[in-house]
C-alpha positions as CSV (number, residue, x, y, z in Angstrom):
1,M,20.5,-82.7,-80.7
2,Q,18.7,-82.1,-77.4
3,P,18.5,-85.0,-75.0
4,Q,15.2,-86.6,-74.0
5,V,14.8,-86.1,-70.2
6,S,12.0,-87.9,-68.9
7,A,10.1,-86.7,-65.5
8,L,9.0,-89.0,-63.2
9,P,6.1,-87.7,-60.6
10,N,9.0,-86.2,-58.3
11,G,10.6,-84.7,-61.6
12,V,14.0,-86.0,-61.2
13,A,15.8,-86.7,-64.7
14,Q,15.9,-90.4,-64.9
15,D,18.3,-90.4,-68.1
16,A,21.8,-91.1,-67.8
17,Q,22.7,-88.2,-70.1
18,A,22.2,-84.8,-68.6
19,A,20.7,-82.0,-70.4
20,W,23.9,-79.8,-69.9
21,G,23.2,-77.4,-72.3
22,A,20.0,-76.5,-70.6
23,V,21.7,-75.9,-67.1
24,F,24.4,-73.5,-68.4
25,A,21.6,-71.3,-70.3
26,L,19.7,-71.3,-66.9
27,A,23.2,-70.0,-65.6
28,L,23.7,-67.3,-68.5
29,A,19.9,-66.4,-67.6
30,A,20.8,-66.4,-63.8
31,F,23.9,-63.8,-64.5
32,A,21.6,-61.5,-66.6
33,L,19.1,-61.7,-63.8
34,V,21.4,-60.4,-60.8
35,A,23.2,-58.2,-63.2
36,S,19.7,-56.4,-63.7
37,E,18.8,-56.5,-60.1
38,F,21.9,-54.7,-58.8
39,M,22.4,-52.5,-61.8
40,P,21.2,-49.5,-59.7
41,V,24.0,-50.1,-57.0
42,S,27.0,-48.1,-59.1
43,L,24.6,-45.8,-61.1
44,L,22.8,-44.3,-58.4
45,S,24.0,-40.6,-59.1
46,P,23.6,-40.5,-62.5
47,I,19.9,-41.9,-62.5
48,A,18.9,-39.4,-59.7
49,S,20.4,-36.6,-61.7
50,D,18.8,-37.3,-64.9
51,L,15.2,-38.2,-63.5
52,R,15.3,-35.3,-61.1
53,I,14.9,-37.3,-58.0
54,S,17.1,-38.1,-54.7
55,E,19.9,-40.5,-54.5
56,G,17.7,-42.1,-51.8
57,Q,14.5,-42.5,-54.1
58,A,17.0,-44.2,-56.7
59,G,18.1,-46.7,-54.2
60,Q,14.5,-47.7,-54.2
61,A,14.8,-49.4,-57.4
62,I,16.2,-52.1,-55.6
63,G,13.7,-52.1,-52.7
64,V,10.8,-52.5,-55.3
65,S,12.4,-55.4,-57.2
66,G,12.9,-57.2,-54.1
67,A,9.3,-56.3,-52.9
68,F,7.8,-57.8,-56.4
69,A,10.2,-60.9,-55.7
70,L,8.7,-62.0,-52.4
71,V,5.1,-61.7,-53.8
72,T,5.7,-63.4,-57.0
73,S,7.8,-66.2,-55.3
74,L,5.0,-67.2,-53.0
75,C,2.5,-67.1,-55.7
76,V,4.0,-68.2,-59.0
77,A,3.6,-71.8,-59.1
78,R,-0.6,-71.4,-58.2
79,L,-0.7,-68.7,-60.4
80,A,1.1,-71.0,-63.3
81,G,-1.3,-73.8,-62.6
82,R,-0.6,-76.5,-65.4
83,L,1.4,-74.2,-67.8
84,D,4.5,-76.1,-69.1
85,R,7.6,-74.9,-67.0
86,K,9.6,-74.2,-69.9
87,V,7.2,-71.4,-71.1
88,L,7.0,-69.9,-67.8
89,L,10.8,-70.0,-67.5
90,L,11.2,-68.3,-71.1
91,G,8.3,-66.0,-69.5
92,V,10.3,-64.7,-66.8
93,T,13.4,-64.1,-69.1
94,L,11.2,-62.2,-71.5
95,M,10.1,-60.2,-68.5
96,M,13.5,-59.4,-67.9
97,I,13.9,-57.9,-71.4
98,V,11.1,-55.9,-71.1
99,S,12.5,-54.4,-67.7
100,G,15.8,-53.4,-69.2
101,T,14.2,-51.7,-72.0
102,I,11.8,-50.0,-69.9
103,A,14.0,-48.6,-67.4
104,A,16.6,-47.3,-70.2
105,F,14.0,-45.6,-71.9
106,A,12.0,-44.5,-68.9
107,P,11.1,-40.6,-69.2
108,N,10.2,-40.4,-65.6
109,Y,10.8,-41.7,-62.0
110,A,7.1,-43.7,-62.1
111,V,8.0,-45.7,-65.3
112,F,11.6,-46.2,-64.4
113,M,10.1,-48.1,-61.2
114,A,7.8,-50.2,-63.0
115,G,10.9,-51.5,-65.1
116,R,11.9,-52.3,-61.8
117,A,8.9,-54.1,-60.8
118,C,9.2,-56.3,-63.9
119,I,12.7,-57.4,-62.8
120,G,11.5,-58.0,-59.5
121,V,8.8,-60.7,-61.1
122,A,11.2,-61.9,-62.8
123,I,13.6,-63.0,-59.9
124,G,10.7,-64.2,-58.0
125,G,9.7,-66.5,-60.9
126,F,12.8,-67.5,-61.8
127,W,14.7,-68.6,-58.2
128,S,11.2,-70.2,-57.4
129,M,11.6,-72.5,-60.3
130,S,15.4,-73.2,-60.3
131,A,15.9,-75.8,-58.1
132,A,12.8,-77.7,-59.6
133,T,14.1,-77.1,-63.1
134,A,17.5,-78.3,-62.2
135,M,16.2,-81.7,-60.6
136,R,14.5,-82.5,-63.9
137,L,17.4,-82.0,-66.4
138,V,20.1,-84.2,-64.5
139,P,20.0,-87.4,-62.6
140,D,19.9,-87.4,-58.7
141,H,23.6,-87.6,-58.1
142,L,24.6,-84.6,-60.5
143,V,21.9,-82.2,-58.9
144,P,24.3,-80.2,-56.3
145,R,26.6,-80.2,-59.5
146,A,23.8,-78.7,-61.7
147,L,22.9,-76.0,-58.8
148,A,26.4,-75.1,-58.4
149,I,26.5,-74.2,-62.2
150,V,23.3,-72.1,-62.0
151,N,24.4,-70.3,-59.2
152,G,27.8,-69.9,-60.8
153,G,26.1,-67.2,-62.9
154,N,24.7,-65.5,-60.0
155,A,28.4,-65.7,-58.4
156,L,29.8,-64.2,-61.6
157,A,27.4,-61.4,-61.7
158,T,28.0,-60.3,-58.5
159,V,31.8,-60.2,-59.6
160,V,31.2,-58.1,-62.5
161,A,27.8,-56.4,-62.3
162,A,28.9,-53.3,-60.1
163,P,32.2,-52.6,-62.0
164,A,30.7,-53.3,-65.1
165,G,27.7,-50.7,-64.4
166,S,29.9,-48.1,-63.5
167,F,32.3,-48.5,-66.6
168,L,29.3,-48.6,-69.0
169,G,27.8,-45.7,-67.1
170,A,30.8,-43.1,-67.6
171,L,31.1,-44.9,-71.3
172,V,27.6,-44.8,-72.7
173,G,25.5,-43.3,-69.6
174,W,23.2,-45.3,-66.8
175,R,20.5,-45.7,-69.8
176,G,23.2,-47.6,-72.0
177,A,24.2,-49.6,-69.2
178,F,20.9,-50.6,-68.4
179,F,20.0,-51.4,-72.0
180,A,23.6,-53.7,-72.1
181,I,21.6,-56.3,-70.2
182,V,19.1,-56.5,-72.9
183,P,21.0,-58.5,-75.4
184,V,22.4,-60.9,-72.7
185,A,18.9,-61.8,-71.4
186,A,17.9,-62.3,-75.4
187,L,20.7,-64.7,-75.8
188,A,19.8,-66.5,-72.8
189,F,15.9,-66.6,-73.6
190,A,17.3,-68.1,-77.4
191,W,19.4,-70.9,-75.6
192,K,16.5,-72.0,-73.1
193,F,14.6,-72.0,-76.1
194,V,16.2,-74.3,-78.0
195,S,17.7,-76.3,-75.1
196,L,15.1,-76.9,-72.4
197,P,13.1,-79.8,-73.1
198,A,9.3,-79.8,-72.3
199,L,8.6,-79.6,-68.5
200,P,5.0,-80.3,-67.9
201,A,4.0,-79.1,-64.3
202,A,4.2,-82.0,-61.8
203,S,0.7,-83.1,-60.9
204,D,0.5,-81.5,-57.4
205,A,1.9,-78.1,-58.5
206,T,-1.2,-76.4,-57.7
207,S,-2.4,-78.1,-54.5
208,G,-1.8,-76.5,-51.0
209,S,-0.2,-73.5,-49.5
210,V,3.7,-72.9,-49.7
211,F,3.3,-72.4,-46.1
212,A,1.7,-75.7,-45.1
213,L,5.3,-76.8,-45.7
214,L,6.7,-75.6,-42.8
215,K,4.7,-78.1,-41.0
216,R,7.3,-80.6,-41.6
217,P,10.2,-80.4,-39.0
218,A,13.0,-80.6,-41.3
219,V,11.6,-77.7,-43.6
220,A,10.8,-75.5,-40.6
221,Y,14.2,-75.8,-39.2
222,G,15.9,-75.5,-42.2
223,M,14.4,-72.9,-43.5
224,A,14.9,-71.0,-40.2
225,G,18.7,-71.5,-40.8
226,V,18.4,-70.2,-44.4
227,S,16.6,-66.9,-42.8
228,L,19.2,-66.6,-40.0
229,F,22.0,-67.5,-42.7
230,F,21.2,-64.5,-44.8
231,M,20.4,-62.2,-42.3
232,G,23.6,-62.8,-40.4
233,Q,25.4,-62.4,-44.1
234,F,24.1,-59.2,-44.9
235,A,23.9,-57.8,-41.3
236,L,27.8,-57.8,-42.0
237,F,28.4,-57.3,-45.8
238,T,25.6,-54.3,-46.0
239,Y,28.2,-52.3,-43.7
240,L,31.4,-53.8,-45.0
241,R,32.4,-50.5,-47.2
242,P,32.2,-48.0,-44.0
243,F,34.0,-50.4,-42.0
244,L,36.9,-50.7,-44.7
245,E,36.6,-47.1,-44.8
246,T,36.6,-45.8,-41.4
247,V,38.7,-48.6,-39.5
248,T,40.9,-50.2,-41.9
249,H,41.4,-46.9,-43.8
250,V,41.8,-48.4,-47.1
251,S,42.3,-46.1,-50.3
252,A,39.6,-46.2,-53.0
253,T,41.9,-48.5,-55.3
254,T,42.5,-50.9,-52.3
255,L,38.5,-51.1,-51.5
256,T,37.9,-52.0,-55.1
257,G,40.3,-54.8,-55.2
258,M,39.2,-56.2,-51.9
259,L,35.6,-56.2,-53.1
260,L,36.9,-57.7,-56.4
261,A,38.7,-60.1,-54.5
262,I,35.5,-61.1,-52.3
263,G,33.5,-61.7,-55.8
264,I,36.2,-63.7,-57.6
265,A,36.7,-66.0,-54.3
266,G,33.0,-66.7,-54.5
267,F,33.1,-67.7,-57.8
268,I,35.6,-70.4,-57.0
269,G,33.7,-71.4,-54.1
270,T,30.5,-71.8,-56.1
271,T,32.2,-73.6,-58.6
272,C,33.8,-76.1,-56.4
273,I,31.3,-76.8,-53.8
274,G,29.3,-78.9,-56.0
275,A,31.9,-81.6,-55.5
276,V,31.3,-81.9,-51.7
277,L,27.8,-81.7,-51.3
278,D,26.5,-85.0,-52.5
279,N,27.9,-86.9,-49.6
280,H,28.3,-83.8,-46.6
281,L,25.6,-81.6,-47.2
282,Y,24.6,-81.1,-43.7
283,R,28.1,-80.9,-42.2
284,T,29.2,-78.5,-45.2
285,L,26.6,-76.3,-44.4
286,A,27.3,-76.1,-40.8
287,V,31.2,-75.6,-40.9
288,I,30.7,-73.0,-43.8
289,L,28.3,-71.1,-41.2
290,L,30.6,-71.3,-38.1
291,V,33.5,-70.4,-40.6
292,M,31.8,-67.1,-41.5
293,A,31.2,-66.8,-37.6
294,V,34.3,-66.7,-36.7
295,L,35.7,-64.4,-39.8
296,A,33.1,-62.0,-38.7
297,G,34.7,-62.0,-34.9
298,A,38.0,-61.9,-36.8
299,L,37.1,-58.9,-38.4
300,V,36.2,-57.0,-35.3
301,A,39.6,-58.3,-33.7
302,F,41.8,-57.3,-36.6
303,G,40.3,-54.6,-38.3
304,G,43.0,-52.1,-38.3
305,S,45.4,-54.6,-40.1
306,T,44.7,-54.1,-44.2
307,P,46.8,-57.5,-45.4
308,I,44.7,-59.5,-42.8
309,V,41.4,-58.3,-43.6
310,A,41.9,-58.6,-47.1
311,M,42.7,-62.5,-46.5
312,L,39.5,-62.7,-44.2
313,L,37.2,-60.8,-46.8
314,A,38.7,-63.3,-49.3
315,V,37.7,-66.4,-47.3
316,W,34.3,-65.0,-46.5
317,G,34.1,-64.4,-50.3
318,L,34.8,-67.8,-51.1
319,V,32.4,-69.8,-48.4
320,A,29.6,-67.2,-48.1
321,T,28.8,-67.2,-51.7
322,A,29.0,-70.8,-52.2
323,A,26.7,-71.3,-49.2
324,P,23.4,-70.6,-51.2
325,V,24.3,-73.7,-53.3
326,G,24.3,-75.8,-50.2
327,W,20.7,-74.7,-49.2
328,W,19.4,-75.1,-52.5
329,T,20.8,-79.1,-52.5
330,W,19.1,-79.2,-49.3
331,L,15.8,-77.9,-50.8
332,A,16.2,-80.3,-53.5
333,R,16.5,-83.4,-51.1
334,T,14.2,-82.3,-48.3
335,L,11.1,-81.4,-51.2
336,P,11.9,-83.5,-53.9
337,D,8.2,-83.7,-54.7
338,D,7.2,-80.0,-53.9
339,A,10.5,-78.4,-55.1
340,E,8.4,-75.5,-56.8
341,A,6.5,-74.5,-53.8
342,G,9.4,-75.1,-51.7
343,G,11.5,-72.6,-54.1
344,G,9.1,-70.2,-53.8
345,L,9.1,-70.1,-49.6
346,I,12.7,-70.1,-49.6
347,V,13.0,-67.0,-52.2
348,A,10.3,-65.1,-50.0
349,V,12.1,-66.3,-46.8
350,V,15.7,-65.0,-48.4
351,Q,14.1,-61.6,-49.3
352,L,12.6,-61.0,-46.0
353,A,16.1,-62.0,-44.3
354,L,17.9,-59.5,-46.7
355,G,16.0,-56.6,-45.6
356,L,16.1,-57.6,-41.5
357,G,19.5,-58.2,-41.7
358,A,20.3,-54.8,-43.3
359,T,18.1,-52.9,-41.3
360,L,19.2,-54.5,-38.1
361,G,22.8,-54.3,-38.7
362,G,22.1,-50.6,-39.6
363,V,20.4,-50.0,-36.4
364,L,23.5,-51.5,-34.4
365,F,26.0,-49.7,-36.5
366,D,24.7,-46.2,-35.8
367,A,24.0,-46.8,-32.1
368,W,27.0,-48.8,-30.9
369,G,29.5,-48.9,-34.4
370,F,30.8,-51.9,-36.3
371,R,31.5,-54.3,-33.5
372,A,28.0,-54.5,-32.3
373,T,26.6,-55.3,-36.1
374,F,29.5,-58.0,-36.7
375,G,28.8,-59.4,-33.4
376,L,25.4,-59.7,-34.5
377,A,26.2,-61.1,-37.7
378,A,28.4,-63.9,-35.9
379,L,25.7,-64.6,-33.4
380,L,23.1,-65.1,-36.2
381,L,25.6,-67.3,-38.1
382,V,26.4,-69.8,-35.1
383,I,22.5,-70.2,-34.5
384,A,22.0,-70.9,-38.4
385,A,24.9,-73.7,-38.1
386,A,22.9,-75.3,-35.2
387,L,19.6,-75.2,-37.2
388,A,21.2,-76.7,-40.0
389,R,22.5,-79.7,-37.9
390,K,18.9,-80.0,-36.2
391,A,17.2,-80.0,-39.9
392,A,19.7,-83.3,-40.5
393,R,18.2,-85.1,-37.5
394,A,14.8,-83.8,-37.9
């Protein structure tokens, strides 16, 4: 029986019984979404060959989804207006199904990219609503745990998406690999349909601009911290493979094992972090960011040692994948009455930061090597830690 969850103006569940079924349904949707988003990573060559395009063009499938996610995240709350948020979440899950189907049966590059644009819309819509929805499904003190569960679907997808895509691509072709996400998304749709209560729009859902939130000092400092965290993380992580191949000199098998260890550690960290966020949010964020900065420096110092690098990367996965749960918890606490607008803003900030981090890291990597790139990552992460502390005092 579906629990009855009442929503006050701030959208926080007041029933002692949390709607955990709905939370896990969101986690499954997050898994399908992230798996869909990064499916092209391990399938670029067969996609390019079949559609008669370059691998660079095939790689733009990720870029176009990011661009549509950014635009959608900034507009979704205003465009959705008074629409029940349950209907909206079901809509973005349906968009996942449409995306996978279009991509799997695309006769040419243009249609394939249209399918990837659909997944971008789903990404922007879902993540903009995720924190606000979690706040309405569980009582206040359980929000960090709910956010950890939802982001656990994200973390699990990062573990299995690339190897599963590669395996399925070899077994049933790249089109079959893309279509394999469709039944998972369909299951998430059915589970959300059954488990989610009605989620009417908040009274102020269409008022104001998401950018007006930046006038609040705590929000401005926090969003700056989010931006620098993701910039630093992806300035390093994007160029991890060439670092491991040219500096650590790992074999293909060892490389796969290290990447898998990062993903497994990340899943563990995401699962466990909710327990400490309730009472130590800002301290936990600052410590995680400083640990990541130290790890970036240690990779530079010990890059030639395979055992040490493997250990450092496992710790990196443990803390780096868990950190977004902390930032979503920060959002829920800082903007309890504007969680939808704040969710849209944070998704847009993250999408921009990912691109900037990867671009700046690449420029430094090409010009001065991995030391410059990893040094930039460490600097950005230290500044992000300082901004997290600043947000706590604002």
